[in-house]
Backbone bond lengths (Angstrom), bond angles and torsions (degrees), N, CA, C in turn:
res aa  C-N    CA-C-N  psi(-1)  N-CA   C-N-CA  omega(-1)  CA-C   N-CA-C  phi
1 X - - - 1.472 - - 1.527 109.32 -
2 X 1.334 118.33 123.77 1.457 120.16 178.68 1.518 110.32 -66.44
3 X 1.313 115.87 156.92 1.465 119.82 179.55 1.511 110.08 -59.51
4 X 1.331 117.94 129.85 1.461 121.29 -178.44 1.523 111.37 -63.40
5 X 1.293 116.05 146.60 1.453 119.92 178.21 1.516 111.58 -83.91
6 X 1.326 116.76 -24.88 1.458 120.17 -177.58 1.523 110.29 -126.00
7 X 1.330 114.90 144.68 1.457 120.28 172.77 1.524 108.70 -88.28
8 X 1.318 115.46 147.84 1.464 121.13 173.74 1.522 107.68 -96.20
9 X 1.329 116.97 134.00 1.465 121.62 178.36 1.523 109.08 -124.20
10 X 1.317 116.26 138.57 1.460 122.55 173.63 1.518 106.66 -120.56
11 X 1.327 116.78 115.78 1.458 121.33 -171.96 1.532 109.96 -128.57
12 X 1.320 114.86 170.40 1.462 120.37 177.92 1.512 110.83 149.59
13 X 1.318 117.18 174.55 1.460 121.18 -179.72 1.514 111.92 -73.99
14 X 1.316 115.31 170.01 1.449 121.18 179.56 1.528 111.38 -57.25
15 X 1.335 115.61 143.36 1.472 124.25 174.89 1.518 114.38 72.52
16 X 1.331 118.47 13.53 1.464 119.01 -176.56 1.527 113.11 -90.29
17 X 1.340 118.22 -5.34 1.460 119.43 176.41 1.517 114.87 101.67
18 X 1.320 117.68 21.11 1.467 120.95 -178.01 1.522 112.19 -60.58
19 X 1.334 116.94 -42.52 1.468 120.36 -177.29 1.513 110.91 -59.38
20 X 1.331 116.78 -48.19 1.464 120.92 -177.11 1.518 111.59 -63.78
21 X 1.320 117.21 -49.01 1.460 119.36 -179.28 1.527 110.59 -66.57
22 X 1.325 117.54 -38.30 1.455 120.08 178.42 1.516 112.28 -59.28
23 X 1.332 116.96 -42.20 1.464 121.00 177.95 1.537 110.27 -64.06
24 X 1.325 116.98 -44.19 1.460 119.96 -179.22 1.526 111.55 -62.84
25 X 1.318 116.65 -41.32 1.464 120.51 178.43 1.527 110.29 -66.86
26 X 1.323 117.60 -41.95 1.462 120.71 179.44 1.524 111.09 -61.30
27 X 1.322 117.00 -40.29 1.461 120.41 178.56 1.527 111.30 -65.34
28 X 1.294 117.52 -36.05 1.472 121.12 -178.46 1.515 111.88 -75.64
29 X 1.339 118.11 -30.81 1.467 121.20 -171.99 1.531 113.07 -114.07
30 X 1.330 117.42 25.72 1.464 121.01 176.80 1.529 110.36 54.79
31 X 1.327 114.56 48.09 1.445 119.06 -172.44 1.514 114.96 -112.52
32 X 1.313 114.17 170.87 1.456 123.71 170.91 1.520 107.76 -131.05
33 X 1.312 116.27 143.91 1.460 121.36 -174.78 1.517 110.77 -89.02
34 X 1.319 115.06 135.23 1.467 122.07 169.50 1.526 106.63 -114.14
35 X 1.313 116.87 113.74 1.464 121.01 -178.89 1.528 110.32 -72.14
36 X 1.323 115.60 128.74 1.469 121.10 175.82 1.524 106.70 -112.27
37 X 1.308 114.27 72.17 1.462 122.38 -177.30 1.519 107.91 -137.38
38 X 1.315 116.77 121.98 1.462 121.01 -172.95 1.520 113.49 -68.70
39 X 1.338 118.09 -15.67 1.461 119.98 -178.02 1.524 113.61 -110.54
40 X 1.322 118.48 -22.36 1.463 119.61 178.96 1.522 112.33 -69.37
41 X 1.324 117.07 -9.64 1.464 119.33 177.77 1.522 112.12 -69.23
42 X 1.343 117.44 -20.48 1.466 120.09 -172.96 1.523 111.67 -88.92
43 X 1.326 115.48 134.84 1.456 121.26 178.13 1.531 110.94 -73.51
44 X 1.327 115.18 153.18 1.459 120.75 176.99 1.507 114.46 77.46
45 X 1.343 117.03 14.58 1.465 120.92 -176.72 1.527 111.10 -128.95
46 X 1.312 115.41 36.98 1.464 120.92 -174.20 1.521 112.13 -64.11
47 X 1.316 117.46 -43.65 1.465 120.32 -174.27 1.521 111.08 -70.30
48 X 1.318 116.49 -53.31 1.458 120.57 -173.16 1.514 114.76 -69.33
49 X 1.333 117.54 -26.00 1.467 119.76 179.21 1.523 112.12 -97.34
50 X 1.346 116.63 -0.59 1.468 121.52 -176.97 1.521 111.32 56.04
51 X 1.343 115.99 38.19 1.458 120.21 177.41 1.523 108.85 -62.83
52 X 1.328 118.46 141.96 1.465 120.59 -176.49 1.526 111.83 -63.43
53 X 1.315 115.52 134.72 1.455 121.18 176.19 1.521 109.32 -82.96
54 X 1.320 115.65 170.10 1.466 120.03 179.05 1.528 110.63 -59.97
55 X 1.327 116.33 -39.12 1.465 119.48 179.22 1.523 111.17 -65.91
56 X 1.331 116.33 -39.24 1.466 120.15 -177.30 1.519 112.61 -70.55
57 X 1.332 118.27 -27.78 1.463 120.16 -179.51 1.529 111.95 -75.19
58 X 1.319 117.41 -19.85 1.479 122.58 177.77 1.530 111.85 52.04
59 X 1.318 115.83 36.28 1.453 119.86 176.70 1.518 114.82 84.47
60 X 1.331 117.86 -4.09 1.457 121.06 178.66 1.531 108.65 -78.56
61 X 1.326 118.69 126.26 1.472 119.71 178.04 1.521 111.23 -59.30
62 X 1.323 115.82 135.62 1.462 122.77 177.08 1.532 109.11 -120.37
63 X 1.308 115.80 133.24 1.450 122.22 -179.05 1.527 110.06 -115.67
64 X 1.315 116.91 156.55 1.468 124.19 178.13 1.535 112.58 68.14
65 X 1.316 116.50 30.33 1.462 122.20 174.17 1.522 107.85 -120.29
66 X 1.339 116.41 123.08 1.465 120.54 178.47 1.512 113.47 64.31
67 X 1.327 117.44 38.78 1.469 120.76 -177.23 1.529 112.73 -98.97
68 X 1.321 117.92 -4.91 1.464 121.19 -176.04 1.525 110.13 -130.97
69 X 1.315 115.51 148.47 1.450 119.40 173.46 1.521 109.96 -72.20
70 X 1.338 118.16 145.99 1.470 120.09 -177.07 1.528 113.73 -65.74
71 X 1.311 116.93 -14.87 1.464 119.89 177.63 1.527 111.92 -83.03
72 X 1.335 117.43 -10.91 1.457 121.28 179.97 1.531 110.38 -80.55
73 X 1.329 115.33 156.28 1.463 120.87 174.98 1.525 108.34 -121.31
74 X 1.325 115.91 96.43 1.451 119.94 -178.06 1.525 110.20 -81.48
75 X 1.315 115.57 132.31 1.460 120.80 173.66 1.519 109.13 -85.12
76 X 1.330 115.82 166.17 1.456 120.03 174.87 1.521 110.51 -60.60
77 X 1.325 116.86 -37.37 1.464 120.65 -179.70 1.520 111.13 -61.65
78 X 1.330 116.37 -43.46 1.463 119.52 -179.91 1.522 110.38 -67.01
79 X 1.317 116.56 -39.20 1.466 119.93 178.24 1.524 110.56 -60.62
80 X 1.330 116.38 -48.26 1.463 120.44 -177.95 1.523 110.73 -60.41
81 X 1.307 117.12 -42.24 1.458 120.82 179.98 1.524 111.07 -61.35
82 X 1.332 116.69 -45.19 1.467 120.60 -178.63 1.526 111.23 -69.52
83 X 1.332 117.08 -42.75 1.456 120.27 -179.99 1.519 111.15 -64.65
84 X 1.328 116.95 -39.37 1.465 120.19 179.34 1.523 110.86 -64.35
85 X 1.322 117.48 -37.27 1.462 120.32 177.07 1.531 110.53 -62.23
86 X 1.343 117.05 -38.82 1.470 120.91 176.79 1.525 110.59 -63.68
87 X 1.323 115.93 -44.93 1.466 120.47 -179.10 1.517 110.52 -61.57
88 X 1.319 117.00 -45.36 1.464 120.49 -179.86 1.530 111.13 -63.03
89 X 1.323 116.64 -38.31 1.464 120.44 178.23 1.526 110.72 -64.76
90 X 1.321 116.82 -44.24 1.475 120.86 179.73 1.526 110.16 -62.61
91 X 1.313 116.94 -46.72 1.459 121.05 178.95 1.527 110.61 -61.66
92 X 1.323 116.27 -39.92 1.461 120.55 -179.22 1.508 113.39 -64.37
93 X 1.319 116.68 -23.08 1.466 121.13 177.34 1.526 112.11 -95.20
94 X 1.349 116.26 10.16 1.457 119.88 175.61 1.512 114.13 75.51
95 X 1.324 116.69 20.37 1.464 119.86 178.41 1.520 109.22 -112.10
96 X 1.330 115.34 171.59 1.462 119.39 -173.33 1.523 111.14 -107.58
97 X 1.314 118.16 123.92 1.470 120.04 175.03 1.531 110.87 -71.04
98 X 1.323 115.51 134.46 1.464 121.87 173.81 1.523 106.18 -119.27
99 X 1.321 116.44 107.61 1.462 121.70 -177.56 1.523 108.67 -85.95
100 X 1.327 116.18 124.17 1.459 121.30 -174.28 1.524 109.47 -128.53
101 X 1.326 117.19 122.88 1.459 118.41 176.73 1.509 112.97 165.64
102 X 1.325 114.31 173.80 1.449 120.20 -176.74 1.510 114.70 -120.48
103 X 1.354 117.71 8.64 1.456 120.37 177.60 1.531 107.69 -87.86
104 X 1.321 115.73 90.43 1.452 121.63 -170.60 1.517 114.01 -59.34
105 X 1.336 117.50 -40.23 1.456 120.71 179.74 1.519 110.50 -59.53
106 X 1.325 116.85 -44.41 1.457 120.75 -178.25 1.520 110.90 -67.94
107 X 1.316 117.51 -40.93 1.466 120.69 178.74 1.523 110.37 -60.68
108 X 1.313 116.73 -48.94 1.465 120.43 179.78 1.520 110.73 -58.93
109 X 1.333 116.52 -41.42 1.454 120.73 -177.75 1.520 111.65 -67.57
110 X 1.339 117.46 -39.59 1.460 121.01 178.60 1.527 110.59 -63.99
111 X 1.329 117.20 -46.97 1.460 120.72 -178.38 1.524 111.54 -65.22
112 X 1.322 116.23 -35.50 1.463 120.16 -178.73 1.524 112.32 -80.07
113 X 1.351 117.13 -15.30 1.460 119.58 -172.25 1.504 110.42 65.07
114 X 1.321 115.39 41.08 1.454 120.85 -171.51 1.516 112.64 -67.06
115 X 1.321 115.92 137.44 1.460 122.80 176.03 1.527 107.97 -102.63
116 X 1.325 117.39 104.60 1.452 121.10 -177.21 1.521 110.69 -74.66
117 X 1.319 114.91 149.85 1.460 120.29 175.40 1.524 109.40 -64.06
118 X 1.337 118.10 151.79 1.464 120.95 -178.81 1.526 112.09 -62.02
119 X 1.324 114.12 165.19 1.460 121.08 176.72 1.509 111.86 105.76
120 X 1.335 115.92 143.09 1.452 119.90 177.02 1.522 109.48 -157.36
121 X 1.338 114.56 160.18 1.458 119.48 178.88 1.524 109.94 -57.67
122 X 1.313 116.25 137.11 1.454 120.38 178.95 1.512 113.56 99.98
123 X 1.355 117.87 -13.64 1.452 120.73 178.32 1.520 111.02 -74.17
124 X 1.338 116.11 168.27 1.465 121.16 -175.84 1.523 111.79 -62.10
125 X 1.330 116.79 -42.61 1.464 119.67 179.73 1.524 110.23 -64.27
126 X 1.327 116.85 -43.60 1.467 120.02 179.91 1.522 110.75 -62.72
127 X 1.313 117.07 -41.82 1.475 119.38 -179.45 1.516 111.02 -62.72
128 X 1.334 116.46 -40.78 1.462 119.79 179.03 1.524 110.75 -63.40
129 X 1.319 116.47 -41.49 1.466 120.63 179.22 1.530 110.95 -67.44
130 X 1.318 116.88 -39.03 1.463 120.11 178.09 1.524 111.08 -64.22
131 X 1.315 116.65 -40.28 1.471 120.41 177.73 1.532 110.22 -62.52
132 X 1.319 115.31 -41.42 1.469 119.06 179.89 1.529 110.50 -66.89
133 X 1.327 116.37 -38.80 1.471 120.17 177.48 1.527 110.31 -59.65
134 X 1.315 115.85 -42.17 1.462 120.05 -179.35 1.527 111.60 -66.63
135 X 1.339 116.93 -36.59 1.463 120.62 -178.21 1.524 112.65 -78.15
136 X 1.335 116.91 -43.20 1.459 121.25 -168.02 1.530 114.54 -110.84
137 X 1.328 116.58 -14.72 1.459 118.66 -174.81 1.527 110.87 87.51
138 X 1.322 116.12 179.48 1.461 121.08 -172.38 1.526 113.49 -82.69
139 X 1.334 118.10 -25.43 1.469 120.24 -172.01 1.534 112.94 -57.96
140 X 1.343 120.26 -47.31 1.468 118.85 179.36 1.524 113.00 -63.88
141 X 1.340 116.62 -33.98 1.460 120.06 179.02 1.525 110.94 -68.34
142 X 1.325 115.71 -41.77 1.463 118.80 178.26 1.527 110.22 -66.17
143 X 1.327 117.20 -36.63 1.470 120.64 177.43 1.528 110.65 -63.41
144 X 1.335 116.39 -40.64 1.468 119.64 176.66 1.524 110.66 -63.15
145 X 1.321 115.93 -41.98 1.464 119.70 179.61 1.529 110.96 -63.08
146 X 1.319 116.78 -36.96 1.470 120.05 177.93 1.526 111.33 -61.27
147 X 1.325 116.59 -30.58 1.467 119.64 179.50 1.526 112.03 -76.91
148 X 1.330 116.98 -40.44 1.472 119.46 -172.51 1.524 113.26 -96.44
149 X 1.343 116.50 -23.45 1.471 120.06 -178.38 1.524 109.01 -149.97
150 X 1.334 116.54 70.71 1.469 119.66 -175.94 1.519 113.60 -59.74
151 X 1.332 117.08 -29.62 1.467 119.96 -179.57 1.524 111.27 -65.34
152 X 1.325 116.89 -45.02 1.468 120.26 177.07 1.523 110.88 -67.65
153 X 1.333 116.77 -42.36 1.459 120.82 -178.30 1.522 111.59 -60.06
154 X 1.327 117.01 -35.54 1.459 120.60 -177.74 1.526 111.83 -66.35
155 X 1.321 116.89 -22.25 1.466 120.33 -178.47 1.524 112.28 -90.49
156 X 1.326 117.46 -7.82 1.453 120.44 -172.62 1.524 111.57 -114.58
157 X 1.327 115.53 154.77 1.462 120.69 173.46 1.530 108.20 -114.42
158 X 1.300 116.54 167.27 1.467 120.78 -171.58 1.524 113.23 -64.65
159 X 1.331 117.62 -19.19 1.458 119.90 179.51 1.515 113.93 -85.71
160 X 1.327 117.21 -8.09 1.463 120.83 -178.14 1.523 109.19 -88.56
161 X 1.331 115.63 67.44 1.460 121.05 -172.27 1.528 112.06 -61.02
162 X 1.314 117.03 -42.08 1.463 120.80 -174.83 1.529 110.98 -59.26
163 X 1.330 117.12 -45.88 1.469 119.97 -176.90 1.532 112.12 -75.98
164 X 1.330 116.74 -30.92 1.470 118.99 175.13 1.526 109.70 -63.19
165 X 1.336 116.19 -47.39 1.457 120.06 179.89 1.527 110.82 -62.34
166 X 1.314 116.46 -41.43 1.468 120.34 -179.21 1.534 110.97 -62.25
167 X 1.324 117.27 -45.07 1.467 120.29 -178.44 1.525 111.33 -64.60
168 X 1.329 116.45 -41.60 1.464 119.11 177.98 1.531 111.56 -67.34
169 X 1.318 115.51 -39.83 1.459 120.68 178.66 1.525 110.86 -59.02
170 X 1.323 117.32 -45.76 1.463 121.29 -179.56 1.523 110.37 -62.25
171 X 1.331 116.09 -44.14 1.469 118.62 -178.90 1.527 110.72 -63.37
172 X 1.333 116.36 -43.02 1.461 119.03 -177.41 1.527 111.80 -67.70
173 X 1.328 116.98 -34.16 1.464 119.32 -176.36 1.522 112.73 -84.31
174 X 1.315 117.47 -25.65 1.468 119.83 -174.38 1.518 113.87 -116.88
175 X 1.345 117.01 -18.35 1.455 120.04 -174.92 1.512 112.90 73.76
176 X 1.321 115.85 10.64 1.460 121.31 -177.20 1.532 108.59 -126.93
177 X 1.337 119.15 134.49 1.469 120.37 179.39 1.532 112.05 -61.34
178 X 1.312 115.78 146.23 1.463 120.38 177.72 1.527 110.67 -58.92
179 X 1.324 117.03 -37.35 1.461 120.31 179.88 1.528 111.10 -60.27
180 X 1.331 117.12 -34.61 1.464 120.18 177.79 1.522 110.83 -70.43
181 X 1.341 116.77 -40.22 1.466 119.93 174.55 1.526 110.07 -55.89
182 X 1.328 116.85 -45.34 1.462 120.99 -178.60 1.524 111.15 -62.50
183 X 1.320 117.09 -43.68 1.470 119.45 -179.77 1.522 111.25 -62.04
184 X 1.314 115.70 -44.32 1.463 119.40 -179.61 1.524 111.05 -64.94
185 X 1.319 116.10 -37.36 1.458 120.35 -179.44 1.527 111.18 -66.29
186 X 1.330 116.34 -40.25 1.477 119.86 -178.53 1.521 111.67 -66.38
187 X 1.304 117.76 -22.55 1.463 120.86 -178.09 1.527 112.46 -81.08
188 X 1.335 117.24 -13.81 1.454 120.02 178.74 1.534 110.18 -76.49
189 X 1.330 118.12 142.56 1.469 119.80 176.23 1.522 110.56 -67.61
190 X 1.342 117.61 149.08 1.449 121.40 178.84 1.521 111.56 -63.54
191 X 1.322 116.45 150.57 1.464 120.99 -177.21 1.521 111.94 -82.07
192 X 1.346 116.89 -37.26 1.461 120.90 -175.30 1.520 111.06 -126.40
193 X 1.333 115.74 142.16 1.446 120.16 164.66 1.517 108.59 -80.71
194 X 1.306 117.57 159.29 1.461 119.09 -177.59 1.521 110.97 -156.29
195 X 1.322 114.14 158.65 1.458 122.06 167.60 1.522 105.73 -124.18
196 X 1.321 116.89 119.33 1.467 121.74 -174.76 1.527 110.73 -106.69
197 X 1.322 115.15 125.53 1.461 122.83 173.49 1.520 107.91 -102.13
198 X 1.330 117.25 124.18 1.454 121.38 179.25 1.518 111.52 -106.61
199 X 1.315 116.01 138.81 1.463 122.08 176.59 1.521 109.22 -114.28
200 X 1.332 115.64 134.56 1.466 120.09 178.07 1.516 108.49 -160.04
201 X 1.312 116.01 159.89 1.460 121.21 174.94 1.524 109.61 -87.46
202 X 1.316 115.50 139.56 1.463 119.15 177.98 1.525 110.57 -64.92
203 X 1.337 116.29 -39.12 1.457 122.39 178.99 1.529 108.67 -105.88
204 X 1.306 117.51 119.47 1.466 121.49 -178.14 1.531 112.24 -58.41
205 X 1.331 117.11 -31.02 1.466 119.72 -179.38 1.523 110.84 -63.46
206 X 1.339 117.16 -34.95 1.466 119.97 177.72 1.521 110.10 -66.41
207 X 1.326 117.15 -38.06 1.460 121.25 177.11 1.528 110.13 -63.39
208 X 1.325 116.09 -44.28 1.461 119.76 -179.16 1.525 111.34 -62.25
209 X 1.330 116.31 -41.41 1.465 119.44 179.81 1.526 110.91 -64.16
210 X 1.331 117.15 -39.92 1.456 119.71 179.84 1.520 110.78 -67.43
211 X 1.322 117.44 -39.17 1.466 120.33 177.43 1.524 110.27 -61.63
212 X 1.315 116.79 -43.12 1.468 120.08 178.87 1.526 110.74 -61.76
213 X 1.334 117.01 -42.06 1.466 120.25 178.96 1.528 110.47 -64.98
214 X 1.325 116.29 -37.12 1.455 119.44 179.88 1.529 110.16 -65.19
215 X 1.321 118.22 -42.99 1.465 120.54 179.10 1.521 110.13 -63.23
216 X 1.325 116.98 -41.94 1.472 119.48 175.91 1.524 110.44 -57.79
217 X 1.337 115.76 -41.15 1.459 119.71 178.90 1.519 112.25 -65.70
218 X 1.320 116.90 -38.09 1.466 120.65 177.65 1.528 111.11 -63.91
219 X 1.318 115.33 -42.62 1.468 118.65 178.92 1.523 110.54 -63.23
220 X 1.334 116.22 -42.16 1.464 119.87 179.33 1.527 111.68 -66.42
221 X 1.342 116.09 -29.60 1.467 120.31 -178.20 1.523 112.82 -81.11
222 X 1.339 117.38 -7.83 1.451 119.84 175.97 1.515 115.60 107.41
223 X 1.328 116.98 33.56 1.467 119.55 179.98 1.529 111.51 -61.25
224 X 1.331 116.91 -41.15 1.466 119.05 -179.94 1.528 110.75 -60.70
225 X 1.328 116.67 -40.85 1.460 120.30 178.50 1.528 110.91 -66.01
226 X 1.334 116.51 -35.29 1.459 119.98 177.58 1.530 110.52 -63.81
227 X 1.332 116.77 -43.14 1.460 121.36 178.61 1.528 110.04 -65.65
228 X 1.324 116.57 -41.90 1.463 120.09 179.57 1.535 110.66 -61.29
229 X 1.321 116.91 -41.77 1.466 120.94 -179.49 1.527 111.06 -62.52
230 X 1.329 117.18 -40.08 1.463 120.51 177.94 1.524 110.83 -65.02
231 X 1.346 115.82 -44.22 1.463 119.78 -179.36 1.527 110.68 -63.83
232 X 1.330 116.63 -42.66 1.467 120.04 -178.59 1.521 111.55 -69.79
233 X 1.344 116.91 -23.29 1.462 120.80 177.16 1.524 111.71 -79.53
234 X 1.336 116.50 -3.90 1.455 120.54 176.44 1.514 115.18 88.78
235 X 1.329 117.71 16.67 1.462 119.79 177.44 1.527 107.94 -65.80
236 X 1.324 118.65 124.41 1.469 121.07 -176.80 1.526 111.80 -59.40
237 X 1.296 116.05 139.68 1.456 119.58 -177.85 1.522 112.27 -69.16
238 X 1.325 117.92 -22.27 1.459 120.59 178.59 1.528 111.92 -89.08
239 X 1.331 116.99 0.63 1.461 119.88 179.14 1.523 109.96 -65.76
240 X 1.326 115.43 157.06 1.464 120.43 179.20 1.519 111.10 -57.79
241 X 1.321 116.76 -41.55 1.462 120.55 -177.75 1.526 111.48 -59.59
242 X 1.319 116.90 -44.65 1.457 120.54 -177.57 1.530 112.98 -74.43
243 X 1.325 117.48 -8.43 1.461 120.15 175.67 1.524 111.47 -92.32
244 X 1.323 117.35 -2.37 1.463 120.93 179.87 1.525 110.27 -65.32
245 X 1.326 115.95 149.83 1.466 120.51 176.62 1.528 109.07 -59.29
246 X 1.316 115.67 131.29 1.456 121.39 -178.52 1.513 111.78 104.29
247 X 1.305 117.24 -35.99 1.459 121.68 -177.72 1.523 110.73 -88.98
248 X 1.314 116.10 -48.16 1.459 119.91 179.81 1.523 110.85 -60.57
249 X 1.325 117.01 -41.94 1.468 120.58 -178.08 1.528 111.77 -67.01
250 X 1.337 116.42 -40.12 1.462 119.30 -176.50 1.522 112.94 -77.75
251 X 1.331 117.38 -15.75 1.461 118.67 171.52 1.522 110.38 -60.75
252 X 1.334 116.08 -30.54 1.456 119.90 177.22 1.514 112.40 -63.84
253 X 1.328 117.02 -32.04 1.466 120.64 176.44 1.524 109.40 -66.77
254 X 1.334 116.34 -42.84 1.464 119.57 178.72 1.519 111.38 -64.02
255 X 1.339 116.52 -32.37 1.473 120.87 -179.83 1.520 112.67 -82.14
256 X 1.319 116.93 -11.69 1.452 120.48 -178.10 1.514 114.45 81.95
257 X 1.354 116.93 14.68 1.467 119.98 179.77 1.519 112.48 -95.97
258 X 1.328 117.19 -4.22 1.463 121.06 178.29 1.516 108.60 -152.67
259 X 1.316 115.84 152.13 1.460 119.93 173.05 1.522 108.75 -84.94
260 X 1.329 116.36 164.71 1.464 120.26 178.03 1.521 110.66 -60.84
261 X 1.333 116.50 -37.04 1.462 120.37 -179.78 1.526 110.77 -66.91
262 X 1.327 116.51 -42.36 1.468 120.14 178.55 1.527 110.83 -64.27
263 X 1.324 115.96 -42.87 1.463 119.66 180.00 1.520 111.08 -64.61
264 X 1.329 117.24 -42.06 1.464 120.70 179.47 1.522 110.89 -62.12
265 X 1.322 116.96 -39.89 1.465 120.51 177.95 1.518 110.88 -62.65
266 X 1.338 116.80 -39.22 1.469 120.11 178.57 1.523 110.80 -69.15
267 X 1.334 117.58 -37.29 1.468 120.72 177.19 1.531 109.86 -62.19
268 X 1.315 116.95 -41.16 1.462 120.24 178.09 1.521 110.83 -61.62
269 X 1.329 116.02 -46.72 1.459 120.19 -178.94 1.528 110.78 -60.84
270 X 1.323 116.50 -48.61 1.465 119.79 -176.73 1.523 111.96 -69.81
271 X 1.322 116.93 -29.96 1.467 119.70 175.84 1.519 110.47 -68.22
272 X 1.326 116.80 -39.86 1.471 119.87 177.62 1.524 110.54 -66.00
273 X 1.326 116.35 -40.00 1.468 120.10 178.00 1.527 110.68 -64.59
274 X 1.323 116.19 -39.64 1.464 120.50 179.23 1.525 110.81 -65.33
275 X 1.327 116.78 -41.55 1.464 120.32 178.63 1.526 110.87 -60.19
276 X 1.302 115.97 -38.76 1.475 119.90 177.91 1.525 110.44 -64.11
277 X 1.335 117.03 -42.33 1.468 120.19 178.55 1.528 110.99 -65.44
278 X 1.335 116.31 -38.50 1.465 119.38 177.50 1.525 111.16 -60.14
279 X 1.316 116.49 -45.55 1.460 120.05 -179.80 1.525 111.16 -63.50
280 X 1.319 116.37 -40.59 1.460 119.86 179.33 1.524 110.62 -60.11
281 X 1.331 116.54 -43.83 1.460 120.51 179.70 1.529 110.55 -64.51
282 X 1.329 116.38 -49.97 1.462 120.38 -173.65 1.524 112.05 -66.36
283 X 1.313 117.25 -32.71 1.457 119.38 -176.32 1.527 113.06 -74.61
284 X 1.319 116.40 -4.73 1.461 118.30 170.79 1.524 111.09 -72.57
285 X 1.320 116.65 -18.18 1.466 121.75 -178.63 1.526 109.19 -92.77
286 X 1.312 115.98 104.43 1.462 120.69 -177.01 1.521 112.74 -71.43
287 X 1.335 118.14 -10.51 1.462 120.95 -176.94 1.526 113.30 -89.32
288 X 1.329 118.28 -4.59 1.466 120.16 178.37 1.522 109.55 -72.64
289 X 1.335 115.96 133.61 1.462 122.40 176.80 1.536 107.65 -95.12
290 X 1.320 116.75 109.05 1.454 120.79 -172.73 1.529 112.03 -88.85
291 X 1.329 114.56 138.51 1.459 122.96 170.21 1.518 106.21 -116.58
292 X 1.323 116.82 123.83 1.460 120.61 -174.44 1.531 110.85 -105.50
293 X 1.326 114.20 126.22 1.463 120.37 174.49 1.517 109.69 -76.44
294 X 1.304 115.48 150.32 1.458 120.26 169.12 1.530 107.50 -91.47
295 X 1.313 119.64 -128.36 1.466 119.90 -178.00 1.529 112.37 -68.36
296 X 1.323 115.98 -39.00 1.451 120.52 -178.50 1.523 109.82 -125.78
297 X 1.310 117.04 164.89 1.456 122.24 -179.72 1.531 110.02 -87.91
298 X 1.307 116.89 128.20 1.466 123.12 -179.26 1.533 107.28 -116.56
299 X 1.328 116.70 96.48 1.459 119.67 -171.95 1.524 112.90 -75.22
300 X 1.340 117.82 -28.18 1.464 119.14 175.48 1.530 109.55 -63.35
301 X 1.313 116.05 -42.75 1.468 121.10 177.39 1.528 110.52 -64.17
302 X 1.336 116.47 -44.82 1.468 119.96 -177.90 1.522 110.92 -63.34
303 X 1.334 117.55 -40.69 1.462 120.20 179.70 1.525 110.53 -65.38
304 X 1.307 116.90 -38.21 1.469 120.27 177.79 1.526 110.84 -62.23
305 X 1.346 116.07 -47.85 1.472 120.13 -179.54 1.529 110.34 -65.46
306 X 1.333 116.77 -42.24 1.461 120.56 -179.91 1.525 110.59 -61.73
307 X 1.313 116.88 -40.92 1.459 120.73 179.27 1.522 110.97 -63.08
308 X 1.324 116.26 -41.05 1.486 119.98 177.59 1.518 110.11 -62.72
309 X 1.322 117.18 -42.16 1.472 121.21 -179.82 1.524 110.04 -63.58
310 X 1.328 116.25 -47.52 1.463 120.67 -176.72 1.534 111.05 -65.41
311 X 1.328 116.48 -38.40 1.470 120.43 177.69 1.518 110.39 -62.86
312 X 1.338 115.34 -43.41 1.466 119.88 -180.00 1.521 111.27 -64.21
313 X 1.351 117.02 -25.24 1.461 121.64 179.30 1.522 112.51 -92.21
314 X 1.336 116.51 7.42 1.443 120.40 174.40 1.523 115.35 88.37
315 X 1.326 117.20 13.80 1.461 121.02 178.79 1.521 108.65 -99.38
316 X 1.301 115.99 120.30 1.474 122.22 -177.37 1.529 110.55 -112.63
């Protein structure tokens, strides 16, 4: 089989069935799955991130799942580099990459072959900026950003600490405003062609109910014990992994500041909010071919529609 010209992508909000459809498509098209999920990369977080189990993969190779220790803080740049290496390896073996996930920023960056500006959380410049934020608050940092990168500053508010620090970090390390990095990056041609299949519920209430059921299932499967094991292993609470939805909330149970029921309710709320943000991001892409679920998910129907879409796009 010659190297495919286009990558297949399966995208959508949390709990919409991306894993199942991605596996079915990979089996039909001689593919291997590359997970595009910013949290499934961390080991020891199978329950809370809904990482695919061995049974769910049905023998289809999955990449970018459990590749990092939970104490690590992976940047988007590092993720893109690792995911691209997986894609190149799959293509080199004459198989088809099937990108599956709901982290829209990472998906866009992988397809574009985006080169992120230097700097990452945990570096010396970031630590210095974080210390200053703690001492002085955000206002002086935002004022500095207005001087060196007014375009980025205009898009941010004083409560958006993470992006303020990132923009200042990039300027200090490169001497170039982050906004200029973004402009230059957008002018580069995309690295990969793709056909994207999107999954979503026609009625948002059905999506919300499924998310709530999924959280209940995670709690029953031992999510609290999973969080406890990470904490007892010494994973820093400020690490990226521990800030994931489900983990941050359940740390409160371990601290005695919330009951398991209260934490589960908050996980449901934040998961629903996250799903809404995912849809907002993905719907900016007019090229996604959407398949809408009714009350329940019908994967035989979805695979049929996806196959018709892929055939029409020249993927055999």
